[in-house]
C-alpha positions in Angstrom: -16.9 -45.6 77.1 -13.9 -45.3 74.8 -12.6 -42.2 73.1 -12.5 -42.0 69.4 -9.1 -40.4 69.4 -6.1 -42.2 71.0 -4.8 -38.8 72.1 -7.0 -35.7 72.5 -6.8 -32.8 70.1 -4.7 -30.3 71.9 -5.1 -26.5 71.5 -3.2 -23.6 72.8 -3.8 -19.8 72.6 -1.4 -17.1 73.6 -1.6 -13.3 73.5 -1.8 -12.9 69.7 -5.5 -12.6 69.1 -7.1 -14.8 68.0 -4.6 -17.4 66.9 -4.8 -20.9 68.2 -2.3 -23.7 67.6 -4.0 -27.1 67.3 -1.9 -30.2 67.7 -3.2 -33.5 66.2 -1.6 -37.0 66.0 0.6 -36.1 63.0 1.4 -32.4 63.3 -0.1 -29.0 64.0 -2.0 -26.2 62.3 -3.1 -22.6 63.0 -6.7 -21.5 63.6 -7.5 -17.8 63.3 -10.4 -15.5 62.9 -11.0 -13.4 59.7 -10.0 -9.8 59.5 -13.6 -8.7 59.9 -13.6 -10.4 63.4 -10.3 -8.9 64.6 -8.0 -11.8 63.5 -5.3 -12.0 60.9 -6.9 -14.7 58.8 -3.8 -16.8 58.9 -5.7 -20.1 59.3 -9.2 -21.5 59.0 -11.8 -20.2 61.5 -13.8 -22.6 63.7 -16.9 -22.5 61.4 -14.7 -23.3 58.4 -13.2 -26.3 60.3 -16.6 -27.6 61.1 -17.7 -27.4 57.5 -14.4 -28.9 56.3 -15.1 -31.9 58.6 -18.5 -32.4 57.0 -17.2 -32.0 53.5 -14.1 -34.2 53.9 -16.0 -36.9 55.8 -18.7 -36.9 53.0 -16.0 -37.3 50.3 -14.1 -40.0 52.1 -17.3 -42.0 52.8 -18.5 -41.7 49.2 -15.1 -42.7 47.9 -15.1 -45.8 50.1 -18.5 -46.8 48.7 -17.6 -46.0 45.1 -14.5 -48.2 45.3 -16.5 -51.1 46.7 -19.0 -50.7 43.8 -16.2 -50.2 41.2 -18.0 -47.2 39.7 -16.2 -44.8 37.4 -16.1 -41.6 39.4 -12.9 -39.6 38.8 -13.8 -36.7 41.0 -16.0 -35.8 43.9 -16.8 -32.2 44.8 -18.5 -31.0 48.0 -19.5 -27.5 48.8 -20.6 -26.9 52.4 -22.0 -23.8 54.0 -24.4 -22.9 56.9 -26.8 -20.2 57.9 -28.5 -19.5 61.2 -31.7 -17.9 62.3 -33.4 -17.2 65.6 -36.4 -19.3 66.4 -38.1 -18.0 69.6 -35.3 -18.2 72.2 -32.9 -20.5 70.4 -30.6 -20.4 67.4 -31.4 -22.8 64.5 -28.5 -23.8 62.3 -29.0 -25.3 58.8 -26.1 -26.8 56.9 -26.2 -27.1 53.2 -24.1 -29.7 51.4 -23.9 -29.7 47.6 -22.3 -32.8 46.0 -21.2 -33.2 42.4 -19.5 -36.0 40.4 -18.0 -34.3 37.3 -17.0 -36.7 34.6 -18.7 -39.6 36.3 -20.6 -42.4 34.6 -23.6 -42.5 36.9 -27.3 -42.8 36.3 -30.0 -41.2 38.4 -30.4 -44.3 40.6 -26.7 -44.4 41.4 -26.6 -40.7 42.2 -29.6 -41.0 44.6 -27.9 -43.9 46.3 -24.7 -41.8 46.8 -26.8 -39.1 48.3 -28.1 -41.5 50.9 -24.6 -42.7 51.6 -23.5 -39.1 52.1 -26.3 -38.5 54.6 -24.9 -41.3 56.6 -21.3 -40.3 56.8 -20.0 -40.3 60.4 -19.8 -36.5 60.8 -23.4 -36.2 59.5 -24.5 -38.7 62.1 -22.6 -36.8 64.8 -24.1 -33.4 63.8 -27.6 -34.7 63.5 -27.5 -37.1 66.5 -27.4 -36.5 70.2 -24.1 -34.6 71.0 -23.2 -33.6 74.5 -20.2 -31.3 75.1 -18.7 -31.8 78.5 -16.3 -29.1 79.8 -13.9 -29.2 82.7 -11.6 -26.5 84.0 -8.2 -27.1 85.6 -7.5 -25.3 88.9 -3.8 -24.8 89.5 -4.1 -25.9 93.1 -5.3 -29.3 91.8 -2.0 -30.1 90.1 -0.1 -31.1 93.2 -2.7 -33.6 94.4 -1.3 -37.0 93.5 -2.0 -40.5 94.8 0.8 -43.1 94.3 0.5 -46.9 93.6 3.8 -48.8 93.3 5.1 -52.2 92.3 8.7 -53.3 92.2 9.4 -51.5 88.9 7.3 -48.3 88.7 5.1 -46.0 90.7 1.8 -45.0 89.0 0.7 -41.5 89.8 -3.0 -40.6 89.8 -4.3 -37.0 89.8 -8.0 -37.3 90.9 -8.8 -33.7 89.8 -7.7 -34.6 86.2 -9.6 -37.8 86.1 -12.8 -37.0 84.3 -13.2 -40.0 82.1 -11.8 -43.1 83.8 -13.6 -45.6 81.6 -10.8 -46.3 79.2 -8.3 -47.7 81.6 -11.1 -49.7 83.4 -12.3 -51.3 80.2 -8.9 -52.0 78.7 -7.0 -53.2 81.7 -9.5 -54.2 84.4 -7.0 -56.4 86.3 -5.3 -53.2 87.3 -8.0 -50.5 87.2 -11.2 -51.3 89.0 -13.4 -48.5 90.3 -15.3 -50.9 92.6 -12.1 -52.0 94.4 -10.2 -50.2 97.1 -7.6 -49.2 96.2 -8.9 -48.9 92.7 -5.5 -49.3 91.1 -3.7 -52.6 91.6 -0.1 -52.1 90.3 0.5 -55.9 90.7 -2.5 -56.8 88.4 -0.5 -56.9 85.1 3.0 -56.7 83.8 4.8 -53.4 84.1 4.9 -53.1 80.3 1.1 -53.5 80.2 0.6 -50.9 82.9 2.9 -48.4 81.1 1.1 -48.9 77.8 -2.3 -48.3 79.4 -1.0 -45.3 81.4 0.3 -43.8 78.2 -3.2 -44.0 76.7 -4.7 -41.8 79.4 -6.2 -38.8 77.5 -6.3 -36.3 80.4 -2.9 -36.8 82.0 -4.6 -38.1 85.2 -2.3 -41.1 85.0 1.5 -41.0 84.8 4.3 -43.2 86.0 7.8 -43.1 87.3 10.3 -45.9 86.9 12.2 -46.9 90.0 
């Protein structure tokens, strides 16, 4: 297993309802609820973000294909919305995605091909594929539990309670991280620089290091 994101999307919520600050690799933005839901509408709500993901991924995927084909398509427009209904004891969600190419020189065959490309954009596949949401809660008493592994230069600190997804370090630096070995971290299995680089990739904070 390897995460899609080098660092996780990080969110924080304080006492101002219902504003959330979301940090991503190149900045941050505010998420809020509309006035009708008790928020101040100072940022997109979660449903808007999900639809924005679908719309933007669709346009990016289409633009990549159009560039490869060297077609004359000056603009791509995508409108996305959703509706929900109760079907027996579950909620069924339907997303509608309307795509337009104003000013484009495209025939019917080309437009139909672009429709198929849109249906196969990565976010479409994610939404229509098998998605599992795993959730883990941090208990404050777990923070102090640390196991140390040292070489001559650094000490690697491992917090077992944080470690929910150890596959990244195992697959990327197996000479140091091996879940079948005891101890499972060998601080002499690679250079100090390689170990530091891998520790910095840990998405949960389970791995940190201290220089001696």
